N, C-alpha and C positions, 0 to 999 in steps of 0.2 A: 197167315206166317203173320207176324210182327218187324216191321222196314222201318228205322232211324231214317230221314232220308232230310239231308242235310241242302241250303242254298248258300255257300258261303261266299257275299258281297265282298269290298275292301273296309267296307264301313261296319259291314250289321251280319249278322247271320239268323235266317228265317230254318225254322225244323220245323219236321212232322213228326209224330209217329202213326202210323197207317198199318192199318189188320188189311192183307189183301184177301183175305177170303169174303169179308162181308162190307170192303172198300169204304170201311167208315176210318175219321181219320182223328187221332183217338188223344191227338196234344198237337194244336197247331198253336206255336209264337213265335217269337223272335227278339236276336237282342239287337241294342241299338247301338252305337259310337262303337265300334269294336276294334281298338288299337293291337289287339294280343290274341289270336286264334287258339290258340294254346289253350288262354285261361278261358276261352271262349265258350270250347267245347267241354273243359272241364265243365262247367256250369251248366251247362246244356244236360250232363253222362249224371252231375249230382241228381239230375229231373224225370228223370226213366229209369226205368224198373230192366233192367241189363240182359238179368237174365230170361227174358220175354223178346231179345233182339234177338233176328236173326243175319243182319244187315245190313249195314251203310250204303242209302244210296245216295250220290254227290252230284247235283245238276252241275251239267259242266258247258261253259259256252260255248266252247270252239274244241273240236276234234282233230280239225287240219284233217291231210288226207289220209294221214295215217290208220284213224280210229272211225271205220261206218258204221260202230254198231259199240251198244255198250260194252262195256268191258272189266274185268275181274282186276284190281290194283296190286302189281308185283312191283318190283324195283325195277326190271325193265320199260315197265309200262311206264312209271316215275319220269325214269330217264326222257326218255320218250316226248312226256309233256312237257318237259324241260324246254327239248328243242324247240318246241311249239309258239312257245309261250309269246311269241312277239308277232302273235295273232288275233289276240287278247291282251296285251297287256294292263288295262284295266280288269280285267274277270279272271280270267286263268288261275296268275300267281296264288289269288285271295282264294280258289275251290282249293287248289293243291297243298295252302297252307292248312287248310280242314282236313285234307286226307291224313297229311300228316300228321296233324296230331291226333288224329282217330286209332290210325295204325298204334305211335308211342303209348297211346291209353287207353288200346284195348285191341291188345295186339294177335285175338285170337280171334277178331269180329271178320267175317269179310268185309271189303270196303269192293262198290263198285260203282263206274265210270258213267253216268248219261248223259248223251250230248244232246247240246238241242241245235247242231251241223247235222246227227247221223241220220235221221228223217230225209233229209235232202239228197242224200250221198247218191240216190238213184238217177239221179240227172246226166243226161249224154251228155257228150262235149258241148255240141251243137247250145246246149242252153248256159253252162255254167263257165266255159272260156271267153274269157275279152281279147276284142281286137291288140294285142301286142304280140311282139314274138314269145315265140314256144321256149326261147330260151328265159325268161322272167318267168312263165309257171312252170317251168322245171325245176329253176333253182331255188327259188324264192315264194313257190305257190300260191302267186296272184293269179287271185280266178272266184268267182263266185260260187261260197261257199250253203249260204241262207240261215237263218236264227228261226227261233218258236219253233223249236221239230218236237218238239214232244208233245206242244199244245195242236197241230196243226192233225198230228198221229193219233191222238187224244178224240177231238171234232169229226175227222174224217171216218173215226171207228163208232162213235157215236149216231152221227148222221145216217151209216149204213142199217144199224137196228131202227133208228126210227122209220126209216124206208120202207124197214123189209126186206131188202135186197141184200146180198154179198157185196161185200165192197167191194172184189175182185170184178164187179158190175157194174160199177159206175164209174160216172166221170161226174166230180166236184169241184169248185174253187172254194176253199177254203183261209179267212178274212180276217184273222187275229188284230182284230185293233182297239188296241189303248192308247198311251203317249208313249211309246213304241208299238210299229204295225207293219205285217207283213201280210200278204198274199204269197196262197200255196194252188200252186192247180196238181188236182190228184188223180191222173190216173189209173184208174181200175187199183185202187190200194198203195200207189209208189207214186211218190213225189217226181213229176218232169220240166218242172220249175217253181222261183222263187222270185219274190221282189228284193229281197235284202241281196247282200254283194257278198264279198270279202268281208266285208264289217256290217255292224246293224244300222253306218248311215245310208246305204243304198236305196232308192223305190222311193214309198209313200213318203208324202208328206206326214209329217208325226208330229205329236207338242212342241217338242224344242227342237229337232232333225231338219236338215232342207232335203230330207231326199236326194233323189238324180238331181245333178245340177251337173250343167259343162266344166268340165276342170278345168279350161281355161280360166276359168270366173277364178281363179285362185291366184291367180296373178297378181287379176287386179283388187280381190280385195286384201292380198298382202300388201301390196302398192300402195293403196285409200287408206287400211290401217296398219300400216305399219307394223303384219302379221307377220310372223314367222310362220311357217308354215306348219307347227305345230299348233300352233297357236286359232290359227285360219279353220282347220277340222274342229278344237275345243268350241269357233264361235259357231261353225255349221250342226255341230253337239246338240252344243248346247242353249245357241240362243236365238238360234230359227222357226221354222216349220209355222204353226200357229200362232206360236211364241211373237214370234217374229215379224208376221205377216200381220197381224192383227196391233200388235204395240201395248196390246191387253195383259192376254196369259197364255197358255199355254192349255188349257185344262176348256174343255167344250161347256162344262155345267156353266162357265161363267159365259163364254159366248154368246150361247143359246138361247136365251133372254133377251139379245140386241141385235140379233145375225140383221132383222129386217132394217132396223132402223138406223144405226151406224154403217157406211158403208166400205170403211177400210176394214168390219170384220165380215161385213157381205163378200168381198171380194176374196178373203180369207178361205173361208167354207167354201166357193167356186170353187180355188184350184183345192183346197184339199178333196173333193168331190170330185173333180174331173180324175186328178190324177189316179183314185181308188177306180172309177170305169176304167179306162184307161190301162189300166191291167190285169181290171177286171175281163173285159174285153180280147187285150190278146190271149188268155189264157184259153176266153172258151174258142177262141179259134185256135192255141192249138193242139188241142186236143176233140176239135170238130163237134163240137155239142157239149152241152152242159147240164147235168142230171140236177143240182141242187148248187147256191150258194152258202155259205154255212159263215155265219157269224157270232163273235165270239170275243172277249175282251171285252173292258170298261164301255168301251166307244159300242161296241158291236151290239152287248147282251145290252147296255142302256139308253142310250141316245138315237133311238128309235127312230130319227128325221134323217140320219146318215144313211143309215140301210133303205128306207126306204126310197129315199130321193134315187140313190144308186139303182133298186132295183128297178124303175120306172124304165133307165137303157137298158134293160133287157127283159123285155117284155114279147118283144118279137120269136124268148122263145116260150111256147104252153108250154111244154112238160116239166119244165127248170123252178121246182121251189126252191122258196127261202125257207133256210132254215137255222132257229138263232139257240146255241147249246154255251153252256159256260163251258170252260175248260178247269181240269184237273191236269195240271200237270206236272202234282206230286204227286198223286197215284197212277201216273202213269209210271212216272218214275219206279216208282215202290214196284210193278207186277215186273218192268226190268231185270230189277234186284229176283223175284223171284222166279222167273225164269233163270234166268244163270246160272243159279243154286241149283232149282232141276233137273238141268241141264249136267253141270257136273255132278249131281250124284250121282 
């Protein structure tokens, strides 16, 4: 089954055509500097043999509490998505613009939303609630949601295959570590905790994101930099993490060659490693053990010194394996589409 997979950002549209039977990428391209999603979709459709496409799968960053699994697009679904736009104002509107363009230009082709947050919907309240009044959670949806869910799900399933055991029998920590980074505790096939929060800003120190920080520090940042709250959040998203700590770069490819000679870079990487160890260790404790720590993402795959340094902290787990698996979120989205289409039949 051939599925068109779309990842619509505010300024770009990435797209693939995936054959689910062979798990082959037939097309893998992107359009940059997008200002009109309808025009971008029209350009994509001119390059695709629509007679062979059975559905369009859309990557959607945030499904809120309403959408805990992939869903076929209807007018009612779009109305619900509009209600939760505030949860991901930079990402969800672009995705929905792509959906509406596809529906307008291909009205007979099914559109399916696949959510980054869905895999994490199995967390219990003890893991996803913040220590704020319940009314703020109930009225405004303020809670931990988690992201990179399709990636965590894919590498967990692949890890089970490599270990030769059913996923339902395994305790895994999956580490999606790139410029953006998150960790997930996968116990017996279900997410029980994850490092990102209500937004992708929480958790690990990342390329340009601060990760966890005392909320009261925002007031000091706002006072000292004369920031508004929105400007402070942008600062924490764009100017912090490795970029802010080193003053050189967000990219470990630039930092690795000088990490032993530049004291500021050395300290930054120590902070980066510490946060990784902290989260992995907490998840090992939550699951009371771990069969494998799984690494993916650009850093997880190619900056081996990171995983090697982290794994040394867990050598007290004699049966815990280190696995390195290249993620494939687009394939995961295509397989989700195939599953929904077959269920509908």
